[in-house]
VEXDREN-2710 file (C-alpha; in Angstrom, 1 decimal):
% VEXDREN-2710
k/r/px/py/pz
1/MET/13.7/-65.7/204.7
2/VAL/16.3/-64.6/206.8
3/THR/19.0/-62.6/204.6
4/LYS/22.5/-64.7/206.1
5/VAL/24.9/-61.7/206.7
6/ILE/28.6/-63.0/206.0
7/LYS/31.5/-60.8/207.1
8/ILE/35.0/-60.6/205.6
9/ASP/37.9/-58.9/206.6
10/LEU/40.3/-57.4/203.1
11/ASN/43.5/-58.1/204.6
12/ASN/42.7/-61.8/205.6
13/ILE/40.1/-63.1/203.0
14/ASP/38.3/-66.0/204.5
15/GLU/38.2/-68.4/201.8
16/LYS/36.2/-71.2/204.1
17/LYS/33.6/-67.6/204.8
18/LEU/33.2/-67.3/201.2
19/LEU/32.0/-70.8/200.2
20/SER/28.6/-70.9/201.8
21/ALA/27.6/-68.0/199.6
22/ALA/29.5/-69.6/196.8
23/GLU/27.7/-72.7/196.9
24/ALA/24.4/-70.9/197.0
25/LEU/25.2/-69.2/194.0
26/LYS/25.7/-72.7/192.4
27/GLU/22.5/-74.3/193.7
28/GLY/20.7/-71.1/191.9
29/LYS/20.1/-68.4/194.5
30/ILE/20.8/-65.1/194.8
31/VAL/24.1/-63.1/196.8
32/ALA/25.1/-60.0/196.8
33/PHE/28.4/-59.0/197.3
34/PRO/30.7/-56.4/196.9
35/THR/33.1/-54.8/194.2
36/GLU/35.0/-51.9/193.5
37/THR/32.1/-50.0/192.4
38/VAL/29.3/-50.5/193.9
39/TYR/27.5/-54.1/195.8
40/GLY/26.2/-56.2/193.4
41/LEU/23.5/-58.9/193.6
42/GLY/24.5/-61.5/192.1
43/ALA/23.2/-65.1/190.0
44/ASN/24.7/-68.1/187.9
45/ALA/24.8/-66.0/184.5
46/LEU/23.5/-69.5/182.8
47/ASP/21.0/-70.3/184.7
48/SER/17.8/-68.7/183.5
49/SER/15.8/-69.0/186.9
50/ALA/18.1/-68.0/188.9
51/VAL/18.5/-65.0/186.9
52/GLU/15.1/-64.0/187.2
53/GLN/15.3/-63.9/190.9
54/ILE/17.1/-60.3/190.6
55/PHE/14.7/-59.3/188.4
56/LYS/11.7/-60.2/190.9
57/ALA/13.7/-59.2/194.4
58/LYS/14.8/-55.6/192.5
59/GLY/12.3/-55.3/190.6
60/ARG/14.1/-54.3/187.5
61/PRO/12.3/-54.3/183.9
62/SER/12.7/-57.1/181.8
63/ASP/14.2/-55.2/178.9
64/ASN/17.0/-54.0/181.3
65/PRO/20.1/-56.4/180.4
66/LEU/22.7/-57.5/183.2
67/ILE/26.5/-57.3/183.3
68/VAL/27.9/-60.6/183.6
69/HIS/31.1/-61.1/185.7
70/ILE/34.1/-63.3/185.8
71/ALA/37.1/-64.0/187.9
72/ASP/39.7/-64.7/185.1
73/LYS/40.0/-63.3/181.3
74/GLU/39.7/-66.9/179.9
75/LYS/36.4/-67.4/180.4
76/VAL/35.1/-63.8/177.9
77/CYS/36.3/-66.5/175.1
78/GLU/32.7/-68.8/176.3
79/LEU/30.7/-66.0/176.4
80/ALA/31.7/-64.0/173.2
81/GLU/31.3/-64.6/169.8
82/SER/34.8/-63.3/168.9
83/ILE/36.6/-60.7/170.9
84/PRO/37.9/-58.2/168.6
85/GLU/41.4/-56.6/168.9
86/LYS/40.8/-53.9/170.7
87/ALA/38.7/-55.2/173.3
88/ALA/41.6/-58.0/174.0
89/VAL/43.8/-54.5/174.3
90/LEU/41.6/-53.0/177.0
91/MET/41.3/-56.5/178.4
92/ASP/44.9/-57.2/179.2
93/ARG/45.0/-53.0/180.4
94/LEU/42.7/-52.1/182.4
95/TRP/40.8/-55.9/183.5
96/PRO/41.0/-56.7/186.8
97/GLY/38.9/-52.8/187.1
98/PRO/35.6/-51.0/186.4
99/LEU/35.7/-51.3/183.0
100/THR/32.4/-53.2/181.4
101/LEU/33.1/-54.5/177.1
102/VAL/29.9/-55.3/175.4
103/PHE/30.5/-58.4/172.7
104/LYS/28.6/-60.0/170.4
105/LYS/27.1/-62.7/172.9
106/SER/27.6/-66.5/172.1
107/SER/25.1/-69.2/172.3
108/ILE/25.5/-69.8/176.1
109/ILE/24.2/-66.5/177.4
110/PRO/20.2/-66.6/178.3
111/ARG/18.2/-64.2/176.5
112/ILE/17.4/-63.4/180.2
113/ILE/20.8/-61.8/180.2
114/THR/20.6/-59.7/177.3
115/ALA/16.8/-58.4/177.2
116/GLY/17.1/-60.5/173.7
117/LEU/20.3/-58.9/172.5
118/ASP/22.7/-60.4/170.0
119/THR/24.9/-58.8/173.0
120/VAL/26.5/-59.4/176.0
121/ALA/28.3/-56.6/178.7
122/VAL/31.1/-58.7/180.8
123/ARG/33.5/-57.6/183.5
124/MET/36.2/-58.9/185.6
125/PRO/36.3/-56.6/189.3
126/GLU/39.0/-55.9/190.8
127/HIS/38.0/-56.1/193.8
128/PRO/39.4/-59.5/196.0
129/VAL/36.5/-60.3/197.6
130/ALA/34.6/-60.4/194.4
131/ARG/36.5/-62.3/192.3
132/GLU/37.3/-64.9/195.2
133/LEU/33.3/-65.4/195.5
134/ILE/33.0/-65.9/191.5
135/ARG/36.5/-67.7/191.1
136/LEU/34.4/-70.3/194.0
137/ALA/31.5/-70.7/192.2
138/ALA/33.4/-71.5/189.6
139/VAL/30.5/-69.6/187.8
140/PRO/29.9/-66.3/185.3
141/VAL/27.8/-64.2/187.9
142/ALA/25.6/-61.9/186.0
143/ALA/24.7/-58.7/189.2
144/PRO/23.1/-55.9/188.6
145/SER/23.5/-53.4/191.4
146/ALA/22.1/-54.8/194.9
147/ASN/19.1/-52.2/195.3
148/VAL/15.9/-51.8/194.6
149/SER/15.3/-50.7/190.8
150/GLY/15.9/-47.1/190.5
151/ARG/17.1/-46.2/194.1
152/PRO/20.5/-45.4/194.4
153/SER/22.9/-47.8/194.1
154/THR/24.1/-49.5/197.6
155/THR/27.7/-49.4/198.3
156/THR/27.5/-50.6/202.0
157/ALA/26.1/-54.1/202.9
158/ARG/24.4/-52.1/205.2
159/HIS/22.5/-50.2/202.0
160/VAL/22.0/-53.4/200.8
161/LEU/19.9/-54.8/203.6
162/GLN/17.9/-51.3/204.1
163/ASP/16.7/-52.3/200.6
164/LEU/16.2/-56.3/199.9
165/ASP/17.1/-58.0/203.9
166/GLY/14.3/-60.7/203.6
167/LYS/14.5/-61.0/199.7
168/ILE/17.8/-62.4/199.4
169/GLU/20.0/-65.3/200.8
170/ILE/22.7/-63.7/201.7
171/VAL/25.3/-60.4/202.4
172/VAL/28.9/-60.9/201.6
173/ASP/30.2/-57.4/203.6
174/ALA/33.6/-56.4/203.2
175/GLY/33.3/-52.8/204.0
176/SER/32.6/-49.6/201.5
177/SER/33.3/-49.9/198.0
178/ARG/35.8/-47.7/196.5
179/VAL/34.6/-46.2/193.4
180/GLY/31.0/-45.4/194.3
181/LEU/29.6/-45.9/190.8
182/GLU/28.8/-48.1/188.8
183/SER/31.9/-49.4/185.9
184/THR/32.3/-47.6/182.8
185/VAL/30.7/-50.0/179.8
186/LEU/32.1/-49.7/176.3
187/ASP/30.2/-51.4/173.3
188/ILE/32.9/-52.9/171.2
189/THR/31.2/-54.5/168.8
190/VAL/31.6/-51.5/166.7
191/ASP/33.6/-49.7/165.4
192/PRO/34.9/-46.7/166.6
193/PRO/34.1/-48.3/169.8
194/VAL/30.9/-46.3/171.9
195/LEU/30.7/-45.6/175.3
196/LEU/27.0/-46.6/176.8
197/ARG/27.9/-45.8/180.7
198/PRO/30.8/-43.4/181.7
199/GLY/32.5/-44.9/185.3
200/GLY/35.6/-45.6/187.4
201/VAL/37.6/-46.0/183.9
202/THR/37.5/-42.2/181.6
203/PRO/36.8/-41.9/178.0
204/ALA/40.7/-40.4/178.4
205/GLN/42.4/-43.3/179.9
206/ILE/40.4/-45.5/176.8
207/GLU/41.4/-43.3/174.3
208/ASP/45.0/-43.7/175.3
209/ILE/45.3/-47.1/174.6
210/ILE/42.7/-47.6/171.5
211/GLY/42.6/-44.5/170.0
212/HIS/39.0/-42.3/169.4
213/ILE/35.8/-43.2/170.9
214/GLU/32.4/-42.0/170.7
215/ILE/30.1/-41.3/173.2
216/ASP/26.5/-42.1/173.6
217/LYS/24.3/-39.3/173.5
218/THR/21.9/-40.5/175.8
219/ILE/24.9/-39.9/178.8
220/LEU/23.8/-36.7/179.4
221/GLY/20.5/-36.4/178.1
222/LYS/17.3/-38.7/177.9
223/VAL/16.9/-42.1/175.7
224/SER/13.7/-43.1/173.6
225/MET/11.6/-45.5/176.5
226/ASP/11.3/-47.7/172.6
227/ASN/14.9/-48.6/172.5
228/ILE/15.6/-51.5/174.3
229/PRO/19.4/-50.6/175.8
230/LYS/22.6/-52.3/175.3
231/CYS/23.7/-51.5/179.3
232/PRO/22.1/-50.5/182.4
233/GLY/21.6/-47.3/183.8
234/MET/20.7/-46.4/179.9
235/LYS/16.9/-46.3/179.6
236/TYR/14.5/-45.7/182.9
237/LYS/14.9/-43.6/185.9
238/HIS/17.7/-44.8/187.9
239/TYR/19.9/-43.9/191.4
240/ALA/16.8/-41.8/192.8
241/PRO/16.3/-41.0/196.5
242/LYS/12.6/-40.6/198.0
243/ALA/13.3/-36.6/198.1
244/GLN/13.0/-35.0/194.4
245/VAL/16.7/-34.2/193.3
246/THR/16.9/-30.6/191.5
247/LEU/20.1/-30.5/190.3
248/VAL/21.8/-26.8/190.1
249/LYS/24.1/-26.6/186.9
250/GLY/26.0/-23.3/186.1
251/LYS/29.8/-21.6/184.9
252/ASP/29.9/-20.0/188.3
253/ILE/30.3/-21.6/191.5
254/ILE/29.1/-18.7/194.1
255/ARG/26.1/-18.4/191.0
256/GLN/25.4/-21.7/191.8
257/VAL/24.6/-21.3/195.4
258/GLU/23.3/-18.6/195.1
259/LYS/20.4/-20.1/192.9
260/ILE/20.6/-23.0/195.5
261/CYS/19.8/-21.0/198.2
262/GLU/16.8/-18.8/196.4
263/LEU/15.4/-22.6/195.6
264/ALA/15.9/-23.3/199.3
265/VAL/14.0/-20.6/200.1
266/ASP/10.9/-21.1/198.0
267/ARG/10.4/-25.1/199.0
268/ARG/11.1/-24.0/202.5
269/SER/8.2/-21.8/202.1
270/LYS/6.2/-24.3/200.5
271/GLY/5.9/-26.3/203.3
272/LYS/8.8/-28.6/202.4
273/ARG/12.3/-29.6/204.3
274/VAL/15.4/-29.3/202.0
275/GLY/18.6/-30.7/201.9
276/ILE/21.3/-29.7/199.8
277/CYS/24.3/-31.2/198.4
278/ALA/27.5/-28.7/198.1
279/THR/30.9/-29.4/198.0
280/ASP/33.9/-28.9/200.0
281/GLN/34.4/-25.2/198.3
282/THR/30.6/-24.0/199.1
283/ILE/29.6/-26.2/202.5
284/SER/30.5/-22.9/204.3
285/TYR/28.0/-21.2/202.2
286/TYR/24.5/-23.5/203.5
287/LYS/25.3/-23.1/207.0
288/ASP/21.5/-22.4/207.8
289/TYR/20.6/-25.1/205.8
290/GLU/20.5/-29.0/206.1
291/SER/23.8/-29.8/203.9
292/LYS/26.5/-32.2/203.6
293/SER/29.2/-31.8/201.6
294/MET/29.4/-35.0/198.3
295/GLY/33.3/-34.3/198.4
296/ASP/35.8/-31.9/197.1
297/ARG/35.7/-30.3/193.3
298/ASN/39.3/-30.9/192.2
299/ARG/39.3/-34.3/193.5
300/PRO/35.9/-35.7/191.9
301/GLU/36.9/-39.4/192.7
302/THR/35.9/-38.3/196.5
303/ILE/32.2/-37.1/195.0
304/ALA/32.1/-40.4/193.2
305/SER/32.8/-42.3/195.9
306/SER/30.4/-40.4/198.5
307/ILE/27.0/-39.3/196.0
308/PHE/24.9/-42.6/196.2
309/SER/25.8/-42.9/200.1
310/LEU/24.7/-39.2/200.5
311/LEU/21.9/-39.4/199.0
312/ARG/20.5/-42.1/200.8
313/GLU/21.4/-40.1/203.9
314/PHE/19.1/-37.4/202.8
315/ASP/16.6/-40.2/203.0
316/ASP/17.1/-41.7/206.2
317/MET/17.4/-37.5/207.4
318/GLY/13.4/-38.0/205.8
319/VAL/13.8/-34.5/203.3
320/ASP/11.2/-33.5/201.0
321/VAL/13.4/-32.2/198.8
322/ILE/17.3/-32.2/197.4
323/LEU/18.8/-29.3/195.5
324/ALA/22.3/-29.9/194.4
325/GLU/25.3/-28.7/193.2
326/ALA/26.1/-29.8/189.5
327/VAL/30.1/-31.0/188.9
328/ASP/32.2/-30.2/186.1
329/GLU/32.1/-33.1/183.4
330/ASN/36.1/-33.9/182.8
331/GLY/37.2/-37.5/183.2
332/VAL/35.3/-38.6/186.1
333/GLY/32.8/-36.1/186.7
334/LEU/31.0/-37.5/183.8
335/ALA/30.4/-40.3/185.3
336/ILE/28.8/-38.4/188.1
337/MET/27.0/-35.5/186.3
338/ASN/25.7/-39.0/184.6
339/ARG/24.0/-40.5/187.9
340/MET/23.1/-36.9/189.2
341/ILE/20.5/-36.4/186.1
342/LYS/19.4/-39.5/186.3
343/ALA/18.8/-39.2/190.2
344/ALA/17.0/-35.9/189.3
345/GLY/15.3/-37.1/186.6
346/TYR/15.9/-34.3/184.4
347/ASP/15.5/-31.5/186.6
348/ILE/17.9/-29.1/186.3
349/ILE/18.0/-25.6/186.9
350/GLN/20.4/-23.6/184.9
351/ALA/22.1/-20.9/187.4
352/ASP/23.5/-18.7/184.8
END
C-alpha cells in the first residue's frame, strides 16, 4: 500500500481535498489526521472491522480502549447512555478542545472500542481540519495517536510516516500539533469525577468549572497489569523512544544538572551514546554533551508542545540513552511528567 499525503492549508481549508479522506473513512479505511493535541489514526467508530485495522496498524493491545471523536456536541446523545450535569457544563465551557469525557456507553458503541467496558471516551477536537474531516465523513471517528504502539506520539505528518508509511491509506498533513500532548481524560461516570489522564486542560481549569475532582493514582505511578484501563495511556509502556530514557528528579535544578552530568559520564564510560533533554534555563550547562532544550520551565506549554518531537529527534541521532530533566508537576507540568515517566518506563533517579 502507498500512503497518500493530503496537504491542507490551515488558513484556507480546501473541502475538496478533504473529501477523499472523508470518503475513505466512510468506506471503512483508516486515515491519519491532525488534531490540536497530536495526530490521530482514525476509523469509523461504528464499524468494528474498520476499528480493528487501527489495532493491527499500530500493534496496539486489544484491551486498550479508544477515544471517539465527534464534530458537534449533539452526537454525544447517540454515543452515551446519559449526560451527567457536570459533563454538560464542561462540554459547554471546554468543547471543542483537548478534553475527553468518559460516559456510560450507548448500545451502538462496538465492544472493540471500549475493550469490553461499559464506558466510552468522547472528545470534540478544536482543530478545524479534524472537525471538518469528521463532519464530511458524517460518522464518529475512533482515533488513538497515529504511531506504532508504545512509541512517542506523533505531532507532525512526517512523524506519522516514520511509523506507519505503507500501513495506512491516507495522512492529512496540516502542520504541527499545537498542544503536543494527548487530551486530558476525565471520568464523568462517578462523583466526584476522576482525572484518568492529564493533558492540555489542567485539573485547576476543570475544578474552576465543576468543583473538586479526584486524581487517579496511576497518573504518576504504575497501574496493575490485571486491570482494563478506562482510557488510553494508563496501562502499558507508552511514549518511549528507541533509546532508554532515565528521568532525573530533584527540587534543586543545579543538583539535577550535576546528577545528569554524573550519569552522562558513567554511561559514556560504558560505550553508550548519550542525549540530554534540558530546558532553556539549563541547556548552557551541557555544552560538552549532545543536548537539546525541551522548552522554558516557566512556560510548560512550550515543553508540552516539543517533548514527543524531541524524543524522536534523539532517535534520529542514534543515541543509546536519554537523560531527561524532570519539571514541576503543576498545571500542564502534570501531563508532561505523566508522559516522561511512562516514556522512561518508571526509570527515575532522585538528584537530591
